[in-house]
KEDRENZA-692080 format. One record per residue (C-alpha): x, z, y; residue number from 1. Coordinates in pm, 1 decimal, decimal comma. Example, Ala and Ser with C-alpha at 12.3 -4.5 7.8 and 13.67 -1.06 7.14 Angstrom:
# KEDRENZA-692080
<<1230,0; 780,0; -450,0>; 1>,
<<1367,0; 714,0; -106,0>; 2>,
# end
This chain:
# KEDRENZA-692080
<<5580,9; -841,3; -1638,1>; 1>,
<<5397,8; -1166,8; -1581,8>; 2>,
<<5150,7; -1290,9; -1841,9>; 3>,
<<5364,2; -1592,3; -1941,7>; 4>,
<<5661,1; -1358,2; -2001,0>; 5>,
<<5454,2; -1160,6; -2249,7>; 6>,
<<5333,4; -1479,4; -2421,0>; 7>,
<<5688,3; -1619,2; -2440,3>; 8>,
<<5826,1; -1296,3; -2588,9>; 9>,
<<5550,6; -1300,7; -2850,9>; 10>,
<<5642,8; -1659,6; -2932,6>; 11>,
<<6011,1; -1562,6; -2961,0>; 12>,
<<5924,4; -1294,7; -3221,0>; 13>,
<<5738,7; -1552,2; -3431,1>; 14>,
<<6028,8; -1801,6; -3410,0>; 15>,
<<6275,3; -1529,8; -3511,1>; 16>,
<<6057,3; -1426,7; -3804,6>; 17>,
<<5996,8; -1781,5; -3927,2>; 18>,
<<6355,3; -1902,7; -3854,4>; 19>,
<<6193,2; -2239,7; -3791,1>; 20>,
<<6039,9; -2405,0; -3488,3>; 21>,
<<5812,7; -2610,6; -3711,9>; 22>,
<<5660,6; -2314,0; -3894,9>; 23>,
<<5642,2; -2102,4; -3578,9>; 24>,
<<5474,3; -2387,5; -3389,8>; 25>,
<<5214,9; -2418,1; -3666,4>; 26>,
<<5133,7; -2044,4; -3636,2>; 27>,
<<5103,4; -2076,2; -3259,5>; 28>,
<<4911,9; -2407,0; -3278,9>; 29>,
<<5147,3; -2586,1; -3041,5>; 30>,
<<5402,6; -2866,2; -3086,6>; 31>,
<<5757,8; -2793,7; -3203,0>; 32>,
<<5902,1; -2961,4; -2895,6>; 33>,
<<5675,6; -2756,3; -2670,1>; 34>,
<<5782,6; -2433,7; -2840,9>; 35>,
<<6150,2; -2530,3; -2812,9>; 36>,
<<6100,2; -2590,6; -2440,1>; 37>,
<<5934,6; -2246,6; -2400,1>; 38>,
<<6231,5; -2079,0; -2569,7>; 39>,
<<6482,7; -2259,4; -2344,7>; 40>,
<<6292,6; -2145,2; -2033,2>; 41>,
<<6284,1; -1787,0; -2166,5>; 42>,
<<6660,9; -1790,7; -2222,8>; 43>,
<<6714,2; -1924,2; -1870,6>; 44>,
<<6500,1; -1647,6; -1718,3>; 45>,
<<6677,9; -1375,1; -1917,9>; 46>,
<<7022,4; -1527,3; -1864,6>; 47>,
<<7125,5; -1495,9; -2230,8>; 48>,
<<7108,0; -1715,2; -2537,9>; 49>,
<<6857,9; -1578,7; -2789,6>; 50>,
<<6855,0; -1844,1; -3060,7>; 51>,
<<7121,8; -2042,6; -3235,5>; 52>,
<<6981,6; -2382,3; -3324,0>; 53>,
<<7100,9; -2628,9; -3587,2>; 54>,
<<6933,5; -2939,8; -3726,3>; 55>,
<<6816,0; -2740,6; -4030,3>; 56>,
<<6750,1; -2382,3; -3912,2>; 57>,
<<6711,3; -2138,6; -3627,5>; 58>,
<<6872,6; -1794,6; -3617,1>; 59>,
<<6888,7; -1517,2; -3363,0>; 60>,
<<7206,8; -1455,3; -3168,4>; 61>,
<<7337,1; -1101,0; -3121,6>; 62>,
<<7136,4; -1075,1; -2799,6>; 63>,
<<6833,3; -1226,6; -2970,2>; 64>,
<<6857,3; -980,5; -3260,4>; 65>,
<<6879,5; -687,9; -3019,1>; 66>,
<<6573,1; -813,2; -2831,3>; 67>,
<<6389,7; -866,9; -3160,2>; 68>,
<<6453,5; -505,7; -3265,8>; 69>,
<<6302,0; -391,4; -2936,1>; 70>,
<<6000,6; -619,8; -2947,7>; 71>,
<<5895,3; -575,6; -3311,2>; 72>,
<<5787,2; -207,4; -3286,1>; 73>,
<<5628,4; -273,0; -2945,4>; 74>,
<<5415,8; -558,5; -3077,5>; 75>,
<<5335,6; -354,8; -3390,5>; 76>,
<<5203,4; -74,9; -3165,9>; 77>,
<<4992,9; -326,6; -2975,4>; 78>,
<<4853,6; -460,2; -3302,4>; 79>,
<<4763,7; -110,8; -3419,2>; 80>,
<<4598,0; -43,6; -3085,5>; 81>,
<<4386,0; -356,9; -3112,7>; 82>,
<<4293,7; -262,6; -3469,0>; 83>,
<<4188,8; 82,0; -3348,8>; 84>,
<<3962,3; -80,1; -3089,1>; 85>,
<<3801,8; -281,5; -3366,8>; 86>,
<<3745,2; 37,8; -3563,2>; 87>,
<<3572,3; 187,8; -3257,3>; 88>,
<<3316,2; -90,4; -3279,0>; 89>,
<<3255,1; -9,1; -3644,4>; 90>,
<<3271,6; 370,9; -3612,1>; 91>,
<<3191,8; 484,3; -3256,4>; 92>,
<<3399,3; 771,3; -3125,0>; 93>,
<<3511,4; 920,3; -2796,7>; 94>,
<<3325,5; 1093,3; -2513,7>; 95>,
<<2989,9; 1009,1; -2356,8>; 96>,
<<2952,6; 1170,3; -2012,6>; 97>,
<<2593,6; 1196,1; -1886,4>; 98>,
<<2430,9; 1333,0; -1571,1>; 99>,
<<2068,0; 1445,4; -1588,9>; 100>,
<<1819,2; 1681,9; -1430,1>; 101>,
<<1735,7; 1998,4; -1620,5>; 102>,
<<1395,2; 1882,4; -1741,7>; 103>,
<<1536,9; 1557,9; -1881,9>; 104>,
<<1826,0; 1746,1; -2039,3>; 105>,
<<1597,4; 1997,6; -2211,8>; 106>,
<<1317,0; 1763,4; -2312,4>; 107>,
<<1511,3; 1449,6; -2407,4>; 108>,
<<1880,8; 1512,5; -2468,1>; 109>,
<<1906,9; 1847,4; -2647,1>; 110>,
<<1642,8; 1759,5; -2913,0>; 111>,
<<1847,7; 1463,0; -3037,9>; 112>,
<<2187,8; 1634,6; -3043,3>; 113>,
<<2179,0; 1787,2; -3396,8>; 114>,
<<2095,5; 1458,3; -3570,9>; 115>,
<<2317,7; 1258,4; -3332,7>; 116>,
<<2622,2; 1471,6; -3412,6>; 117>,
<<2549,7; 1446,7; -3783,9>; 118>,
<<2542,0; 1066,8; -3756,6>; 119>,
<<2836,4; 1038,8; -3515,5>; 120>,
<<3067,5; 1338,7; -3564,2>; 121>,
<<3348,5; 1169,3; -3369,1>; 122>,
<<3146,1; 1142,8; -3046,3>; 123>,
<<3159,0; 1422,4; -2790,1>; 124>,
<<2865,4; 1447,4; -2547,8>; 125>,
<<2931,4; 1593,0; -2202,5>; 126>,
<<2601,0; 1666,4; -2027,7>; 127>,
<<2626,0; 1765,8; -1660,5>; 128>,
<<2293,4; 1909,7; -1542,9>; 129>,
<<2183,5; 1897,8; -1180,2>; 130>,
<<1933,3; 1736,2; -945,4>; 131>,
<<2193,3; 1554,4; -733,5>; 132>,
<<2156,4; 1174,8; -756,4>; 133>,
<<2513,6; 1102,0; -860,4>; 134>,
<<2700,0; 778,4; -804,4>; 135>,
<<2779,0; 749,0; -1173,5>; 136>,
<<3062,2; 500,6; -1116,3>; 137>,
<<3240,3; 708,3; -850,8>; 138>,
<<3181,3; 1033,0; -1044,7>; 139>,
<<3302,5; 878,6; -1372,8>; 140>,
<<2979,1; 920,5; -1565,4>; 141>,
<<2894,4; 675,6; -1841,8>; 142>,
<<2522,9; 698,2; -1763,3>; 143>,
<<2255,9; 901,7; -1587,4>; 144>,
<<1897,4; 999,2; -1667,7>; 145>,
<<1640,7; 994,9; -1387,2>; 146>,
<<1287,5; 880,7; -1307,5>; 147>,
<<1261,9; 502,4; -1293,5>; 148>,
<<1190,6; 470,6; -922,5>; 149>,
<<1506,7; 666,8; -836,3>; 150>,
<<1742,8; 424,4; -1010,0>; 151>,
<<1944,9; 183,6; -794,0>; 152>,
<<1853,5; -182,2; -833,3>; 153>,
<<2204,2; -280,8; -944,5>; 154>,
<<2184,2; -52,5; -1248,5>; 155>,
<<2054,8; -131,2; -1595,6>; 156>,
<<1765,4; 106,2; -1670,4>; 157>,
<<1605,6; 168,9; -2009,8>; 158>,
<<1288,4; 376,7; -2042,3>; 159>,
<<1337,1; 669,6; -2279,7>; 160>,
<<1041,9; 897,8; -2208,9>; 161>,
<<663,9; 902,7; -2156,6>; 162>,
<<484,6; 958,7; -1828,1>; 163>,
<<511,1; 1319,8; -1712,0>; 164>,
<<274,1; 1540,1; -1516,6>; 165>,
<<345,2; 1838,7; -1298,9>; 166>,
<<142,1; 2159,7; -1290,7>; 167>,
<<74,4; 2416,1; -1019,2>; 168>,
<<53,3; 2755,5; -1187,6>; 169>,
<<36,2; 3123,0; -1105,1>; 170>,
<<-3,7; 3452,3; -1286,6>; 171>,
<<-342,7; 3629,7; -1322,1>; 172>,
<<-191,0; 3919,6; -1126,6>; 173>,
<<-123,9; 3685,8; -834,1>; 174>,
<<-476,0; 3540,8; -841,6>; 175>,
<<-619,6; 3892,4; -850,2>; 176>,
<<-502,5; 3922,1; -491,3>; 177>,
<<-525,9; 3558,1; -378,3>; 178>,
<<-820,0; 3322,5; -440,4>; 179>,
<<-710,5; 3010,3; -631,6>; 180>,
<<-661,9; 2704,9; -407,1>; 181>,
<<-942,6; 2450,8; -428,2>; 182>,
<<-767,0; 2168,9; -243,4>; 183>,
<<-425,8; 2078,0; -108,3>; 184>,
<<-500,1; 2222,9; 233,2>; 185>,
<<-545,1; 2567,3; 75,0>; 186>,
<<-176,6; 2573,0; -23,5>; 187>,
<<-94,2; 2667,5; 335,9>; 188>,
<<-251,1; 3008,4; 265,2>; 189>,
<<-43,1; 3076,2; -47,2>; 190>,
<<297,1; 3219,3; -123,2>; 191>,
<<471,6; 2931,7; -303,0>; 192>,
<<798,2; 2963,2; -492,5>; 193>,
<<992,3; 2662,2; -367,1>; 194>,
<<1263,8; 2461,1; -538,9>; 195>,
<<1587,9; 2394,3; -352,0>; 196>,
<<1683,7; 2027,1; -390,8>; 197>,
<<2060,4; 1995,5; -379,4>; 198>,
<<2036,1; 1621,4; -317,9>; 199>,
<<1801,5; 1672,5; -21,3>; 200>,
<<1971,4; 1982,6; 113,8>; 201>,
<<1638,1; 2161,8; 140,1>; 202>,
<<1311,9; 2250,5; -34,6>; 203>,
<<1133,7; 2001,4; -259,8>; 204>,
<<798,5; 1881,6; -123,6>; 205>,
<<524,7; 1904,6; -384,1>; 206>,
<<393,2; 1562,6; -488,7>; 207>,
<<23,0; 1500,2; -547,1>; 208>,
<<-235,5; 1226,0; -550,7>; 209>,
<<-547,8; 1250,1; -331,4>; 210>,
<<-814,6; 979,4; -305,2>; 211>,
<<-576,7; 729,4; -466,7>; 212>,
<<-296,9; 803,5; -221,6>; 213>,
<<38,5; 969,4; -285,4>; 214>,
<<63,6; 1290,1; -84,4>; 215>,
<<364,3; 1517,2; -29,3>; 216>,
<<294,1; 1875,7; 73,6>; 217>,
<<561,0; 2092,2; 233,9>; 218>,
<<487,9; 2440,1; 101,8>; 219>,
<<650,6; 2767,7; 198,4>; 220>,
<<696,7; 3110,6; 52,2>; 221>,
<<912,9; 3417,7; 24,9>; 222>,
<<1138,1; 3288,7; -256,1>; 223>,
<<1335,1; 2966,9; -303,5>; 224>,
<<1552,9; 2888,6; -604,7>; 225>,
<<1716,5; 2584,3; -766,8>; 226>,
<<1636,9; 2662,5; -1131,8>; 227>,
<<1307,3; 2592,9; -1311,1>; 228>,
<<1343,9; 2889,3; -1549,0>; 229>,
<<1375,9; 3120,2; -1249,7>; 230>,
<<1064,9; 2963,0; -1098,0>; 231>,
<<866,6; 3031,7; -1415,3>; 232>,
<<1000,5; 3388,2; -1424,2>; 233>,
<<893,3; 3436,6; -1062,5>; 234>,
<<545,7; 3302,2; -1139,0>; 235>,
<<508,6; 3530,3; -1443,0>; 236>,
<<606,1; 3825,8; -1223,8>; 237>,
<<324,8; 3739,6; -981,8>; 238>,
<<550,8; 3627,7; -696,5>; 239>,
<<343,1; 3320,7; -613,7>; 240>,
<<249,2; 2967,4; -711,5>; 241>,
<<505,0; 2733,5; -866,0>; 242>,
<<514,4; 2357,4; -916,3>; 243>,
<<681,8; 2265,5; -1244,3>; 244>,
<<656,1; 2003,5; -1517,2>; 245>,
<<361,4; 2097,2; -1733,7>; 246>,
<<559,5; 2125,1; -2057,1>; 247>,
<<773,3; 2398,7; -1898,1>; 248>,
<<454,8; 2602,1; -1842,6>; 249>,
<<265,9; 2493,4; -2156,4>; 250>,
<<331,4; 2800,1; -2371,4>; 251>,
<<244,8; 3042,3; -2089,6>; 252>,
<<-75,3; 2851,9; -2013,2>; 253>,
<<-175,3; 2874,3; -2379,8>; 254>,
<<-132,3; 3249,5; -2399,0>; 255>,
<<-294,2; 3314,0; -2060,4>; 256>,
<<13,5; 3449,4; -1886,7>; 257>,
<<-17,4; 3165,9; -1636,2>; 258>,
<<-322,6; 2988,2; -1491,8>; 259>,
<<-327,6; 2627,2; -1376,6>; 260>,
<<-480,9; 2513,8; -1047,3>; 261>,
<<-518,5; 2183,6; -860,0>; 262>,
<<-492,1; 1989,8; -1188,0>; 263>,
<<-693,4; 1695,5; -1054,6>; 264>,
<<-433,3; 1640,8; -782,6>; 265>,
<<-132,9; 1632,8; -1015,3>; 266>,
<<-42,3; 1270,0; -1069,4>; 267>,
<<167,6; 1145,2; -1360,6>; 268>,
<<525,7; 1049,7; -1289,4>; 269>,
<<674,8; 743,3; -1459,8>; 270>,
<<892,6; 863,6; -1745,7>; 271>,
<<1266,8; 899,5; -1751,5>; 272>,
<<1509,6; 612,6; -1789,3>; 273>,
<<1875,7; 616,4; -1883,2>; 274>,
<<2078,1; 395,2; -1652,4>; 275>,
<<2432,3; 258,6; -1644,9>; 276>,
<<2622,3; -12,5; -1454,7>; 277>,
<<2632,1; -308,8; -1693,5>; 278>,
<<2545,3; -431,5; -2041,9>; 279>,
<<2879,0; -615,3; -2067,7>; 280>,
<<3119,5; -449,4; -2309,6>; 281>,
<<2919,5; -128,2; -2326,8>; 282>,
<<3132,1; 142,3; -2494,1>; 283>,
<<3016,4; 179,3; -2856,1>; 284>,
<<2967,9; 555,0; -2813,0>; 285>,
<<2731,7; 500,7; -2518,1>; 286>,
<<2548,8; 224,5; -2704,9>; 287>,
<<2459,9; 447,7; -3001,6>; 288>,
<<2368,0; 735,3; -2767,3>; 289>,
<<2124,4; 514,2; -2576,4>; 290>,
<<1975,1; 391,8; -2903,9>; 291>,
<<1930,4; 752,7; -3024,1>; 292>,
<<1732,0; 832,9; -2708,3>; 293>,
<<1522,7; 516,4; -2746,4>; 294>,
<<1449,2; 593,6; -3112,9>; 295>,
<<1340,5; 945,1; -3021,0>; 296>,
<<1109,9; 801,3; -2753,0>; 297>,
<<954,9; 560,5; -3005,7>; 298>,
<<892,7; 844,4; -3251,8>; 299>,
<<730,7; 1052,9; -2978,5>; 300>,
<<509,3; 759,0; -2877,6>; 301>,
<<399,1; 696,7; -3235,0>; 302>,
<<327,1; 1063,5; -3289,5>; 303>,
<<124,4; 1085,4; -2969,1>; 304>,
<<-73,8; 776,3; -3069,1>; 305>,
<<-139,2; 927,3; -3411,6>; 306>,
<<-255,1; 1257,1; -3262,7>; 307>,
<<-487,7; 1075,5; -3023,9>; 308>,
<<-634,6; 870,1; -3308,7>; 309>,
<<-697,8; 1185,2; -3512,2>; 310>,
<<-858,9; 1351,3; -3211,0>; 311>,
<<-1093,0; 1056,1; -3160,0>; 312>,
<<-1183,0; 1056,5; -3530,3>; 313>,
<<-1281,4; 1423,6; -3512,8>; 314>,
<<-1508,9; 1352,2; -3218,5>; 315>,
# end
């Protein structure tokens, strides 16, 4: 159906309801003569007479009445559909499909879910975890979460997390047999648990900073895995050194089950951003999800600033 056919059928319904070209034309904000011309063209295209016209009134013919009975419920359904879309703006619902790496999923997404679902019980969150840099449009994701420098330039990116540091750690039992590395060159003499990067099709090169320069070190070892929890478990068992985000190792560093090395070489990464194709007509469910992540980031920033102020006061 062409667009003008749809418009003309909608106009026919209004004429049939009003039984007057004058009143129908006023509703449509066009002239009576123009509306009469539209109806004549519609009848010519359909090959039947729809309206019986007199100088005082307009009535539907048998064919017109039959068409009217078909169109009324159809246009009513369309109206209800448009109303439902309006309600979506007022009360977001539906599914938000997100792709994120494991660290972002654990540290940023899962903490907000309880309060988010309380506030928006009609929104379903689908979180697909993996390190592959997905084409979110082709893979039908609403948004992705990655480090800022990994986001394509044609995407809208919004920062939702603080800078992050990595940590090289090992168990005391491992260091009992291997002297801790003092510099990056020493890593060649160590058994390193490596992370398999699905997106790269091979092991992840450890990223450091040395003398103000970014340095990538290709390490090797007897065990490679694509899960950070397994890497921590391997380190705790004394299998070798691992390179993980420091908050993954924080508890084990506190209780002495792991020991950190090469801390001066571990540079901060720019924090995570959520990214999506366009700001135009953003789905309401995605909009409130993005705002929940941003609000959580603001709270974390304020808390960190407060803790730092208290620490400085104590000094």
